[in-house]
C-alpha positions as CSV (number, residue, x, y, z in Angstrom):
1,M,0.6,7.8,31.1
2,D,-0.3,7.7,27.4
3,D,-0.5,11.2,25.9
4,T,-1.7,9.9,22.5
5,H,-5.1,11.1,21.2
6,S,-7.8,8.7,20.0
7,P,-11.3,10.2,19.4
8,D,-14.1,9.0,21.7
9,N,-17.2,7.6,20.0
10,N,-19.0,11.0,20.3
11,E,-16.1,12.7,18.4
12,L,-15.7,9.8,16.0
13,K,-19.4,10.0,15.0
14,Y,-18.9,13.5,13.6
15,W,-15.8,12.4,11.6
16,L,-17.9,9.5,10.2
17,A,-20.8,11.8,9.4
18,L,-18.5,14.0,7.4
19,L,-17.4,11.1,5.3
20,Y,-21.1,10.6,4.2
21,T,-21.5,14.3,3.2
22,P,-22.4,14.3,-0.5
23,G,-20.1,16.3,-2.7
24,L,-17.5,16.7,0.1
25,G,-14.3,14.7,-0.3
26,S,-11.3,14.6,1.9
27,V,-9.8,17.8,0.5
28,G,-13.1,19.6,1.1
29,I,-13.3,18.2,4.7
30,S,-9.7,19.4,5.4
31,K,-10.6,22.9,4.1
32,L,-13.7,23.1,6.2
33,L,-11.8,22.0,9.3
34,E,-9.3,24.8,8.8
35,V,-12.1,27.2,9.7
36,A,-14.3,25.1,12.1
37,K,-11.4,23.3,13.8
38,T,-13.5,20.3,14.9
39,P,-15.8,18.0,12.9
40,Q,-18.6,18.6,15.5
41,A,-18.4,22.4,15.0
42,L,-19.3,21.8,11.3
43,F,-22.7,20.6,12.4
44,S,-23.5,23.6,14.5
45,K,-26.2,26.1,13.4
46,E,-23.6,28.9,13.3
47,Y,-21.4,27.0,10.8
48,I,-24.3,25.6,8.7
49,G,-25.4,29.1,8.0
50,Q,-22.1,30.1,6.4
51,K,-22.4,31.0,2.7
52,Q,-19.4,29.1,1.4
53,L,-21.3,25.8,1.8
54,S,-23.4,24.5,-1.1
55,D,-27.1,23.9,-0.5
56,K,-26.5,20.2,-0.8
57,I,-23.8,20.2,2.0
58,R,-25.8,22.5,4.2
59,T,-28.9,20.3,3.9
60,Y,-26.9,17.2,4.8
61,L,-25.2,18.9,7.8
62,R,-28.6,19.7,9.2
63,S,-29.7,16.1,9.0
64,P,-26.6,13.8,8.8
65,D,-26.8,10.1,7.9
66,W,-26.7,8.9,11.6
67,R,-28.0,5.5,10.6
68,S,-24.8,4.8,8.6
69,V,-22.7,6.3,11.3
70,D,-24.3,4.1,13.9
71,R,-23.7,1.1,11.7
72,D,-20.0,2.0,11.4
73,L,-19.6,2.5,15.1
74,E,-21.2,-0.9,15.7
75,W,-18.7,-2.5,13.3
76,A,-15.9,-0.7,15.1
77,S,-17.1,-2.1,18.4
78,Q,-16.2,-5.6,17.4
79,E,-13.0,-7.2,18.4
80,G,-10.2,-6.5,15.9
81,H,-12.0,-3.6,14.1
82,H,-10.7,-0.1,14.2
83,I,-11.6,3.3,12.7
84,L,-8.9,5.9,12.7
85,A,-10.0,9.5,12.5
86,Q,-7.6,12.0,10.9
87,N,-6.8,13.5,14.4
88,D,-6.1,10.1,15.9
89,S,-2.4,9.8,17.0
90,H,-2.3,6.4,15.2
91,Y,-3.4,7.9,11.9
92,P,-0.4,7.6,9.4
93,R,1.1,11.1,9.0
94,L,2.3,10.2,5.5
95,V,-1.3,9.7,4.4
96,I,-2.2,13.2,5.6
97,E,0.8,14.6,3.7
98,T,-0.6,13.2,0.5
99,G,-3.3,15.8,0.5
100,N,-6.0,13.2,0.3
101,P,-6.1,11.8,3.9
102,R,-9.1,9.6,3.5
């Protein structure tokens, strides 16, 4: 039995949506995930209401760019195409250690 973790498409869509968040780079995403724990939690009403988020980020989280996310997932569904989320067991650990895991 394989005990590695690869995000399913539902989880992956939230990782992708975070990448499209204006003004939020990989370091910002990592900081937010220290509190929220999962990308999906960042899109919850409870989290969006937190004061540490800028208005621009809060607005985006309320209405993410799902069209771009769907386009990315469609691309990933093609043979030989892969998207690795930061929590994927195949994601290179050395990239995470650089402090800019994008």
